[in-house]
C-alpha positions as CSV (number, residue, x, y, z in Angstrom):
1,X,-82.7,88.5,-61.9
2,X,-80.4,85.9,-60.5
3,X,-81.1,83.5,-63.4
4,X,-80.2,86.2,-65.9
5,X,-76.9,86.6,-64.1
6,X,-76.2,82.9,-64.2
7,X,-76.2,82.5,-60.4
8,X,-78.4,81.0,-57.7
9,X,-78.7,82.3,-54.1
10,X,-77.2,79.9,-51.6
11,X,-77.7,81.9,-48.4
12,X,-78.6,85.3,-47.0
13,X,-76.0,86.3,-44.4
14,X,-76.6,89.8,-43.1
15,X,-77.2,93.4,-44.2
16,X,-77.6,92.5,-47.8
17,X,-74.6,90.1,-47.9
18,X,-75.6,86.9,-49.7
19,X,-73.7,83.9,-51.1
20,X,-74.4,82.5,-54.5
21,X,-73.4,79.5,-56.6
22,X,-72.4,79.8,-60.2
23,X,-75.0,78.1,-62.5
24,X,-73.9,79.0,-66.0
25,X,-70.7,76.8,-66.1
26,X,-68.3,79.8,-65.8
27,X,-65.4,79.6,-63.3
28,X,-65.8,81.5,-60.0
29,X,-63.0,83.9,-61.1
30,X,-64.7,84.6,-64.5
31,X,-68.1,85.1,-62.8
32,X,-66.7,87.5,-60.2
33,X,-65.1,89.6,-62.9
34,X,-68.3,89.6,-64.9
35,X,-70.4,90.6,-61.9
36,X,-68.1,93.5,-60.9
37,X,-69.2,95.2,-64.1
38,X,-73.0,94.7,-63.4
39,X,-75.0,97.6,-62.2
40,X,-77.1,95.1,-60.2
41,X,-74.2,94.2,-57.9
42,X,-72.6,96.5,-55.3
43,X,-69.7,94.2,-54.3
44,X,-68.6,90.7,-55.2
45,X,-65.8,88.4,-54.1
46,X,-65.3,84.6,-53.9
47,X,-66.4,82.9,-50.7
48,X,-62.8,82.1,-49.9
49,X,-62.0,78.9,-48.1
50,X,-59.4,79.6,-45.4
51,X,-57.1,77.1,-43.6
52,X,-55.5,77.2,-40.2
53,X,-51.7,77.0,-40.1
54,X,-50.8,73.4,-40.0
55,X,-47.8,73.9,-37.6
56,X,-48.3,72.0,-34.3
57,X,-46.1,72.4,-31.2
58,X,-45.3,69.5,-28.8
59,X,-42.4,71.2,-27.0
60,X,-43.0,70.8,-23.3
61,X,-41.6,74.3,-22.7
62,X,-44.3,75.8,-25.0
63,X,-46.6,76.2,-22.0
64,X,-44.3,78.6,-20.2
65,X,-46.4,81.4,-21.8
66,X,-43.5,83.6,-22.8
67,X,-46.0,85.9,-24.7
68,X,-47.9,86.8,-21.6
69,X,-44.7,88.0,-19.9
70,X,-43.5,89.8,-23.1
71,X,-46.9,91.7,-23.3
72,X,-46.6,92.7,-19.6
73,X,-49.8,91.0,-18.5
74,X,-48.5,90.4,-14.9
75,X,-48.2,94.2,-14.5
76,X,-51.6,94.7,-16.0
77,X,-53.1,92.2,-13.6
78,X,-52.1,94.5,-10.7
79,X,-54.8,96.9,-12.0
80,X,-57.4,94.4,-13.4
81,X,-57.9,90.8,-14.0
82,X,-60.9,91.3,-16.3
83,X,-64.6,91.7,-16.0
84,X,-67.5,89.3,-16.8
85,X,-69.2,92.2,-18.5
86,X,-66.5,92.1,-21.3
87,X,-67.9,89.9,-24.0
88,X,-65.4,88.4,-26.5
89,X,-66.3,86.5,-29.6
90,X,-63.8,83.8,-30.5
91,X,-64.3,82.8,-34.2
92,X,-62.2,79.8,-34.8
93,X,-62.3,75.9,-34.6
94,X,-64.4,75.9,-31.5
95,X,-63.2,75.1,-28.0
96,X,-63.0,72.2,-25.6
97,X,-66.3,72.6,-23.8
98,X,-65.1,71.3,-20.4
99,X,-61.5,72.5,-20.4
100,X,-60.7,73.2,-16.7
101,X,-59.2,76.6,-17.5
102,X,-62.0,77.7,-19.9
103,X,-65.3,76.3,-18.7
104,X,-65.8,79.2,-16.2
105,X,-65.4,81.8,-18.9
106,X,-67.3,80.3,-21.8
107,X,-70.8,82.0,-21.9
108,X,-72.1,80.2,-24.9
109,X,-71.1,78.4,-28.1
110,X,-72.3,78.0,-31.7
111,X,-71.4,75.9,-34.7
112,X,-71.5,76.5,-38.4
113,X,-69.7,73.4,-39.6
114,X,-71.6,70.5,-41.2
115,X,-71.2,67.1,-39.5
116,X,-67.9,65.5,-40.5
117,X,-67.0,68.8,-42.2
118,X,-68.9,67.5,-45.3
119,X,-70.8,70.1,-47.4
120,X,-74.5,69.5,-47.4
121,X,-74.3,67.4,-44.2
122,X,-76.6,68.4,-41.3
123,X,-75.3,71.1,-38.9
124,X,-75.6,70.7,-35.2
125,X,-75.5,74.3,-33.9
126,X,-74.7,73.1,-30.4
127,X,-71.7,71.0,-31.4
128,X,-68.9,73.6,-31.3
129,X,-66.3,71.2,-29.9
130,X,-62.8,71.9,-31.0
131,X,-61.3,68.8,-32.8
132,X,-58.3,70.8,-34.0
133,X,-57.0,72.5,-30.8
134,X,-56.4,75.9,-32.4
135,X,-59.6,77.5,-31.1
136,X,-59.0,76.1,-27.6
137,X,-55.5,77.6,-27.6
138,X,-56.8,81.0,-28.8
139,X,-59.6,81.0,-26.2
140,X,-57.0,80.1,-23.5
141,X,-54.8,83.0,-24.5
142,X,-57.8,85.4,-24.3
143,X,-59.4,84.3,-21.1
144,X,-58.2,81.1,-19.4
145,X,-59.2,81.3,-15.7
146,X,-56.2,82.6,-13.6
147,X,-54.8,81.9,-10.3
148,X,-56.6,78.5,-9.9
149,X,-53.5,76.4,-9.6
150,X,-54.3,74.5,-12.9
151,X,-53.0,74.7,-16.4
152,X,-52.4,78.2,-17.9
153,X,-53.7,81.7,-17.6
154,X,-55.3,84.1,-20.1
155,X,-54.9,87.8,-20.7
156,X,-58.3,88.3,-18.9
157,X,-59.2,86.0,-16.0
158,X,-62.9,86.9,-16.1
159,X,-64.0,87.7,-19.6
160,X,-67.2,86.1,-21.0
161,X,-66.3,84.2,-24.2
162,X,-68.7,83.4,-27.0
163,X,-67.2,80.5,-29.0
164,X,-68.2,80.2,-32.7
165,X,-66.8,77.3,-34.6
166,X,-66.4,77.8,-38.4
167,X,-63.2,75.9,-38.9
168,X,-63.9,72.2,-39.5
169,X,-62.0,69.0,-38.5
170,X,-59.6,69.3,-41.4
171,X,-58.6,72.9,-40.6
172,X,-60.7,74.6,-43.3
173,X,-63.6,77.1,-43.1
174,X,-65.6,79.4,-45.3
175,X,-65.5,83.2,-44.9
176,X,-69.3,83.2,-45.2
177,X,-69.5,81.0,-42.1
178,X,-67.1,83.4,-40.3
179,X,-69.6,86.1,-41.2
180,X,-72.4,84.0,-39.7
181,X,-70.3,83.8,-36.5
182,X,-70.0,87.6,-36.4
183,X,-73.8,87.8,-36.7
184,X,-74.4,85.3,-33.9
185,X,-71.9,87.1,-31.6
186,X,-73.4,90.5,-32.4
187,X,-76.7,89.0,-31.2
188,X,-75.1,88.1,-27.9
189,X,-73.8,91.7,-27.5
190,X,-70.1,91.1,-28.1
191,X,-67.9,94.0,-29.0
192,X,-64.5,92.3,-29.2
193,X,-63.8,89.7,-31.9
194,X,-60.9,87.3,-32.2
195,X,-60.1,86.1,-35.8
196,X,-56.7,84.6,-35.5
197,X,-57.1,82.0,-38.2
198,X,-55.8,83.8,-41.2
């Protein structure tokens, strides 16, 4: 059936969601429009490539955590500082594995990015190290260990974070890989998902 549609299956993600490559020479846009009219297809969209915002901050006052105060976290900490039973999936560019403010709250990590961010290169599932910094920043905002006299503090001092890297070294990642991250995190029992890359 796929041959007659001019496509070849690339991967089977979850719950009937699959990725395909175009084999008949048509553009992705033309193929998507064609498949939308097919009775054999329930839903179709391109496997978009997303990119992190390239803005970087090196202002020394940036670490004052204005956002934590603005969101009234100090008042919330009077009632709770978090709970290890709360599992948060951070879908981003990974995390620094041994960051002093994160290591105590990282339960596990997973990688979907090929080595060197090159399509077709081998994938080391255990290499979810953040080479961009964005995922580490996001993880810190969510659950950096608090009241330890080091670095910063997150909204929850005790959440269990599951880090899934789908953004590569150049700041790009495929939506299909983000879906793989969602699958992996669901398997770990997470119910909260952070997707602050787009």
